[in-house]
N, C-alpha and C positions, 0 to 999 in steps of 0.2 A: 652241369648247370645247377646252381644253388637254388634253394627254396624261395629266395626273395626276388628271383628274376623269372618272370613268366615266359617272355618271348626271347629266344635266342636268335630267331629269324622271323621275318615277316614275309609272307607270300602275297604279292600283289596280283590281283586278277581283275580284269575289266568286267564291269557289270553288263556291258553290252556284248562282249566277246568271251563267253564262258569257256571256249575251247582253247584259248591261248595258253601257252606253257606257264606253269607257276614259276615266278621269278623271285628268288631270294633277294631281299634288300636289308639294310642295317636295321637293327631293332629300334623301335620307337618308344618302347616302354621299359623302364627300369624300376626296380624296387617295388614290384607288385607281388603281393603275397599269393603264391600259388594255391595254398590251402583255401584262402578266402574265395577265390574264383571257382575252384574245382570241387570244393567240399562244403558249400553252404548248405546246412541241413534243411533250410526252408525253400530251397530252389527245386522246382520240378525237374524230374529226370525221366528218361525212357531208354530203351535199348538194353544192352547187356551191362549190368552194374559192374561186372568184372572184365569189361572189354579191354582190349590191348591199345585202343586209341580212343581218346575222348574228343568229341566235338562240342564246343560251347557256342550256342546260337544266340546272338544279340539281335532281337527283332522288334518290329513295331507293327501293330495290326492295321495301320493305314499306309504301310509301305508296299507299293506294288511289286518291287523287286523281291521282297521277302515272300510274297505270295507266289511269285514265279518259281522260286527255289524250293518252297515248302514241300510240294509233292515228291520231288526228287530226293530231298533230304530224308523224308520219311521212308522212301523206297530203299535208299542205300543202307539205312540203319537196319531195316527189316531183313534185307537180303544178305548183307554182310555178316550179321550175327555176332560180330566182335567189336561193336562200336557202342560206347556209352555216350548218350546225348544229354546235354544239360541245356535247359531252356532259360535264357536270361531275358525277361521282358524288359524292354528298353523303350518306353513310350515317349518319343521326342518330337513327333511330327505335329500332332494336334491335341487339344484337350480331350477329344474323343478317344485318342490312343491310350490315354491314361485310364479312362473308363473301361476300355476293352481289357487292358492288363489287369485291372482290379477284378473284373468278372472272371477272367481265366484263373487268377491266383486264388480267388475265393472258391472256385470249383475244385481246387486241389484238396480241400478239406473233406470232400465227399468222393475223392478218388476219380474225379472227372476232368482234371486239368486238360489232358490231351484232347478229349472230346470237344471242349470249348475252344481250345487253341485251334484245332482243325476247322471248327465251324467259323471262327473269326478270320482265319487265313483263307477260307473258301469264299469270302465275300469279294467279288471282283471290284477292281477300281481302287481309287484313293479318296481321301476326304470323306470317309464313311461316317455318318452321324451316329450318335449314341443309340437312337431309336432303332436303326438298322442293325446295329451290333446286338442289341438286346433281343431283337426278333430272331437273329441267327442262333443266339445262345438258347433261347426257348425251344427252337426246333432241334437242338442237339440231343434232347432227351434228359438234360440235367434236371435235378429236383430244384425247381425255382424257389420254393419255400425255404429249403435248406440253404440255397445260394444266398438269398436275401439275408438270412440270419447270420451266415458266415461273413458276409460283407461287413455287417455291423460289428460282430463279435471280434473279428480279426482285422479290423480296419488299421489299427496301429502297426500290427505285424506286416501287413501287406505294404503299407507306406514305407516302413523301414527297409523291407526287401527291395522295393523299387529304388530307394535312395542308394542302397548298397550297389545295385546294378549300375546306376548312374555314375556313382563314384568310381567303380571299376572301369567303366567305359572311358571316363575322363582320364583316369590314370594311365590307361593304355593308349591314349591319344586317338581314339576312334573318331572317325569323321561322319559316319552315317550308317544307316541300316540297309541291308543286313550286314552284319560282320560275323564271320565264323572263325573261331579259333579251332584249328585242327592239328592236334599234336603241337609241334613247335611253330606252327604257321598261322598267319592271319590272312583271310581272304574275304571277298565280297560275294556277290551273286554267282552261284554255280549251277550247272545242270547236273544230271546224273553222272555223266562221264567226268565232269570236273571234280565232283565229290570223290569219285572212284580214284582219280589220279592223285588227288590230295591225300587220300588215305594211304595209297601205295607209297607215296613219297614220305609221309610221316612214319610209316613202318620202316622204310629203308633207313631213315635218320635214326630211329630208335635202335635198330639193329647195329648201327655204327656208333652207338653210344652218344648220340646227339639229341636225345629226346628230352622231355621235361621231367625233372625229379619232383614228384608230388609229396 
């Protein structure tokens, strides 16, 4: 698979039925630069930087399905030990979603992206207003003085990153959040067993020479 084609296969999974088998369908995205998606130096990451499988998570802080999957995604990354996780903030649902993404990305500059990400994902429900998001961020223990300063100092960089994420999602033909790229597959809401199954299949494909060339 060449560098300019990100997805050779797409896995479709129901957001309501996370236990259904992963079903390969024809690729929906062509001519997407793998390096741009997988190696953006400004994009927050966690897990094992040398992991054998990469998960790219496109999420929105007002997406209830993202919040459903978030604890299981965090768990599988921690327990597996060989997964590299890339966070793609994709705030498409409400104006407050953009605000939440800005807060999380600003926290990255003090090494607290994951703390803010987890705090925002931990707010139950949808249509969460900015004030409630800010309350959760303050409770996460982040340095708010530093956060405010970084929001201003890095406003252009944060806006540019969000635009790159949006452009990549559009180029890949994504329809909504959450969207997870797991090796050569694309899927939506998964539970722990769904993530485990997707990782196993991604590794099987890689062993067969059907993975993604980064």
